[in-house]
C-alpha positions in Angstrom: 121.9 210.7 54.5 121.0 208.0 52.0 122.9 204.7 52.3 123.3 202.3 49.4 122.9 198.6 49.9 126.1 197.1 48.6 125.8 193.4 47.7 128.8 191.5 48.8 130.3 188.9 46.5 130.8 185.6 48.3 134.3 184.4 48.0 134.8 180.7 47.0 135.7 178.3 49.8 138.9 176.3 49.9 136.9 173.3 48.8 135.4 175.1 45.9 138.8 176.4 44.8 140.2 172.8 44.9 137.3 171.4 42.9 137.8 174.2 40.4 141.5 173.5 40.0 140.8 169.7 39.6 138.2 170.6 37.0 140.9 172.6 35.1 143.1 169.5 35.0 140.4 167.1 33.9 139.2 169.4 31.1 141.4 172.0 29.4 144.7 171.0 31.0 144.0 167.2 30.8 147.1 166.7 28.5 149.4 167.8 31.3 147.8 165.3 33.6 148.2 162.5 31.0 151.8 163.4 30.3 152.6 163.2 34.0 150.8 159.8 34.2 152.8 158.5 31.3 156.1 159.7 32.7 156.6 162.3 29.9 157.0 165.0 32.6 158.0 164.4 36.2 155.8 164.9 39.3 157.9 167.9 40.3 157.5 169.5 36.9 153.8 168.9 36.9 153.4 170.5 40.3 155.5 173.5 39.2 153.2 174.0 36.3 150.2 173.7 38.6 151.7 176.3 40.9 152.1 178.7 38.0 148.5 178.0 36.9 147.3 178.8 40.4 149.3 182.1 40.5 147.9 183.2 37.2 144.2 182.3 37.5 143.5 182.2 41.3 143.4 185.5 43.1 144.5 184.3 46.6 147.2 185.2 49.0 150.5 183.4 49.0 149.7 181.2 52.0 146.4 180.2 50.4 148.1 179.4 47.1 150.5 177.0 49.0 147.6 175.4 50.8 145.7 175.0 47.5 148.7 173.4 45.8 149.2 171.0 48.8 145.5 170.0 48.7 145.7 169.6 44.9 148.8 167.4 45.2 147.0 165.1 47.8 144.0 164.9 45.5 145.9 164.1 42.3 148.3 161.6 43.8 145.8 160.0 46.1 142.0 159.5 45.9 140.5 162.5 47.6 137.8 161.6 50.2 138.3 157.9 49.6 142.0 157.9 50.7 141.2 156.9 54.3 139.2 153.9 53.0 141.9 152.9 50.6 144.6 153.2 53.3 142.6 151.0 55.7 144.2 147.5 55.4 141.0 145.9 56.8 138.9 147.2 53.9 138.9 145.0 50.8 136.1 146.7 48.8 134.6 150.1 48.4 131.1 150.6 46.7 129.8 154.1 45.9 126.1 153.9 45.4 125.7 157.7 45.3 127.7 160.7 46.4 126.5 160.5 50.0 126.2 156.7 50.2 129.6 155.0 50.3 129.7 151.4 51.5 132.7 149.2 52.3 133.5 145.6 53.0 135.6 145.5 56.2 137.0 142.1 57.4 134.2 140.4 55.4 131.4 142.6 56.7 129.5 145.2 54.7 129.0 148.6 56.4 128.9 152.3 55.9 132.2 153.9 54.9 131.9 156.9 57.1 132.8 159.4 54.4 130.8 161.2 51.7 131.3 163.6 48.8 129.7 167.0 49.4 127.6 166.9 46.3 126.7 165.0 43.2 128.8 167.4 41.2 131.9 166.8 43.3 131.4 163.0 43.0 130.9 163.2 39.2 134.1 165.2 39.0 136.0 162.6 41.1 134.8 159.8 38.8 136.0 161.7 35.7 139.3 162.5 37.4 139.9 158.8 38.4 139.2 157.7 34.8 141.5 160.4 33.3 144.2 159.6 35.8 144.1 156.0 34.6 143.9 156.9 30.9 140.3 155.7 30.5 137.5 157.3 28.6 134.0 157.3 30.1 132.0 159.0 27.4 128.6 157.8 26.4 130.3 155.3 24.0 132.1 153.8 27.0 129.6 154.1 29.8 130.8 150.9 31.5 134.5 150.7 32.2 137.0 148.5 34.2 140.5 149.7 34.8 143.3 149.1 37.2 145.7 151.4 39.1 148.9 149.7 40.1 150.9 152.9 40.9 149.0 155.3 43.2 149.1 153.3 46.4 152.2 151.6 47.9 150.3 148.7 49.4 147.4 148.0 47.1 146.5 147.5 43.4 143.1 149.2 42.8 140.6 147.6 40.4 137.9 150.0 39.4 134.5 149.2 37.8 132.4 152.2 36.9 129.0 152.5 35.2 127.7 155.9 34.2 124.1 157.3 34.4 123.6 156.4 30.7 123.1 152.8 31.7 122.1 153.3 35.4 118.5 153.6 36.6 119.4 156.6 38.8 121.3 159.8 37.9 124.7 159.2 39.6 127.6 156.9 38.5 128.2 153.6 40.4 131.8 153.0 41.3 133.2 149.8 42.8 136.9 149.5 43.9 138.5 146.2 44.7 141.8 146.5 46.7 144.3 143.8 46.0 147.3 143.7 48.4 150.7 144.1 46.6 152.3 142.2 49.5 149.9 139.3 49.0 149.9 136.4 51.5 151.9 133.4 50.7 150.9 129.8 51.6 152.3 129.9 55.2 150.3 133.1 55.8 147.1 131.5 54.4 147.5 128.7 56.8 147.8 131.2 59.7 144.6 132.9 58.4 142.9 129.4 58.5 142.2 129.3 54.8 143.4 125.7 55.0 145.3 123.3 57.2 149.0 122.7 56.7 148.3 119.3 55.3 145.9 120.7 52.8 148.4 123.4 51.8 151.1 120.7 51.2 148.7 118.6 49.2 147.7 121.6 47.0 151.3 122.7 46.4 152.3 119.2 45.4 149.4 118.7 43.0 149.7 122.3 41.6 153.3 121.6 40.5 152.4 118.2 38.9 149.3 118.9 36.9 146.7 121.5 35.8 144.5 123.0 38.5 141.1 124.8 38.4 140.1 126.9 41.4 136.4 127.8 41.6 133.9 129.6 43.9 131.5 132.5 44.0 132.3 136.2 44.3 135.3 137.1 46.5 135.8 133.7 48.3 139.7 134.0 48.0 140.2 132.3 44.5 142.7 134.8 43.3 144.4 135.0 46.7 145.0 131.2 46.7 146.2 131.2 43.0 148.6 134.1 43.8 150.1 132.1 46.7 150.3 128.8 44.8 152.1 130.2 41.8 154.8 131.6 44.1 155.7 128.0 45.1 156.7 127.1 41.5 160.4 126.5 41.1 162.7 129.0 39.4 163.5 126.7 36.5 159.9 127.0 35.2 158.9 129.6 32.6 155.5 131.0 33.5 153.0 133.1 31.6 150.1 134.8 33.4 147.3 136.4 31.4 144.5 138.3 33.2 141.9 141.0 32.7 143.1 143.1 35.6 146.6 143.2 37.2 145.6 141.2 40.2 148.2 138.4 40.0 151.8 139.6 40.5 155.0 138.0 41.7 157.3 138.9 44.6 160.5 137.1 43.5 160.0 134.5 40.7 162.7 135.3 38.0 160.9 133.9 35.0 157.2 134.9 35.2 155.6 137.1 32.5 152.3 139.0 32.8 149.9 140.1 30.1 146.6 141.9 30.6 143.7 142.5 28.3 143.2 146.0 26.7 139.6 146.9 26.1 138.7 149.0 23.0 136.7 152.2 23.1 134.9 154.5 20.8 138.1 156.5 20.2 140.5 153.5 20.4 139.3 150.5 18.4 142.5 148.5 19.1 141.8 145.9 21.8 143.3 142.7 23.1 141.0 140.4 25.1 141.9 137.3 27.0 141.3 135.2 23.9 143.9 137.1 21.9 146.6 137.0 24.6 145.8 133.4 25.4 146.5 132.5 21.8 149.8 134.4 22.0 150.6 132.4 25.1 150.4 129.2 23.1 153.2 130.3 20.9 155.6 131.2 23.7 158.2 128.9 25.2 156.5 128.4 28.6 156.2 125.5 31.1 153.2 126.8 33.0 150.2 128.8 31.7 147.9 130.8 34.1 144.7 132.6 33.3 143.6 134.9 36.2 139.9 134.3 35.7 138.2 132.5 32.9 135.1 134.3 31.6 134.7 133.5 27.9 136.3 132.2 24.8 139.8 132.1 26.3 138.6 128.8 28.0 139.3 126.9 24.8 142.9 128.1 24.6 143.5 127.2 28.2 142.1 123.8 27.5 144.2 123.4 24.4 147.3 124.4 26.3 146.6 121.8 29.0 145.7 119.1 26.4 149.0 119.6 24.6 151.1 119.1 27.8 151.5 122.5 29.4 150.6 122.7 33.1 147.8 125.2 33.5 145.9 126.9 36.2 142.9 129.3 36.4 140.1 130.5 38.5 136.4 130.3 37.4 133.0 131.0 39.0 131.2 127.8 39.9 129.2 126.5 42.9 131.2 123.3 43.5 134.5 121.7 42.5 132.9 119.2 40.2 130.8 121.9 38.6 133.8 123.9 37.5 134.5 121.5 34.6 131.0 122.1 33.2 131.5 125.9 33.4 134.9 125.8 31.7 133.4 123.7 28.9 130.5 126.1 28.5 132.9 128.9 27.9 135.1 126.8 25.6 132.0 126.1 23.4 131.7 129.8 22.6 134.6 129.6 20.2 134.8 125.9 19.4 133.9 123.4 16.7 134.3 120.6 19.2 131.2 118.9 20.6 130.5 119.1 24.3 131.6 115.5 24.8 134.8 116.1 23.0 135.6 119.0 25.2 134.6 117.1 28.3 137.1 114.3 27.3 139.8 116.9 26.9 139.1 118.1 30.5 140.8 115.0 31.8 144.1 116.8 31.4 143.1 118.8 34.5 144.1 116.9 37.6 142.9 119.1 40.5 139.6 121.0 41.1 139.4 123.3 44.2 136.2 124.9 45.5 136.4 127.9 47.9 133.8 129.7 50.0 134.1 132.4 52.7 137.9 132.5 52.3 138.4 128.8 53.0 139.3 125.8 50.9 136.1 123.7 51.1 136.5 120.9 48.5 139.4 119.3 46.5 138.6 116.8 43.8 141.0 114.7 41.8 139.8 114.3 38.2 140.4 110.7 37.4 139.6 110.7 33.6 136.9 110.0 31.1 134.6 107.0 31.5 133.9 106.0 27.9 131.1 103.6 28.8 129.2 106.2 30.9 130.3 109.1 28.7 131.3 111.2 31.7 134.3 112.3 33.7 135.0 110.6 37.0 136.2 112.3 40.2 137.6 111.4 43.5 137.0 113.7 46.4 140.2 114.1 48.4 139.0 116.9 50.8 
């Protein structure tokens, strides 16, 4: 009796079904995901629609449909394989070099993350999903993007920076995630963490309230953490405006603190507001204290103008020492200024305190004493 060889069709795995479903919602059904993100439809309504979609297009048993929906919910409202890293309070940064090379910074030390995506395809799909979820376009016209997720995690604000293969040397996207605690440490906690002594903290709080402050350092030394804590010490009767590129600075309880963030343009959306635009808007508001989260460009001139006209100001900036922060701010201000360098340096005497940070510690504090007309330079006094 002749037997025929019957080729069996391999059934998709649970993982493959999940990735297929996620792909459905980052391509053809993307509008539903965007409506849920914007609050047009509720989470419950979105999941009911997903359940109906599974029932119609996925030929699986009832129990498997429920499992698929649960996995999809965890994926959509979390961050898939990265969720354990995001949940880990000791991890501050996640760097994805490739789908199978995920690095983290844990308690200040860089190490392997201990997780990986199954394939380059799954990783690319995750990047596209993360962008879609946060209403960001990563087409070839927008191959480098920064965006912030303030909603997905109860404990952290997530700041994403992604660069796509169009501008990368290798074939996979690069993705960096900075985790900013929502319950950020206040000054007393920073003392316990040995960022500074109690005496130094009291000195900084006093000077922060009295005059403009510039906090500088390299990458990730704690500049934003210190600024976040210092601004919470401002009295309730001060009106405060915070402008920033990403939503890193927040408030726990101050009743009169407004926050504006920049809005980058894209190929499809030409409207944009950078820190320069929102800093100019800040000058027209009735405020007592003006803060720029991090100075990186032309907004420096408007920060300087605000301080020079009597508003108390504060900002962070990249610089290798406290007395070098002034030069860096003036360099940025000259991008959009008709003033000479010396004129801008003279204006800098409206800043009273310069702070340098390294390795999560306050290392230098300078008092800016004013402009020396004879020497044509600013004078400083080191107080720490």
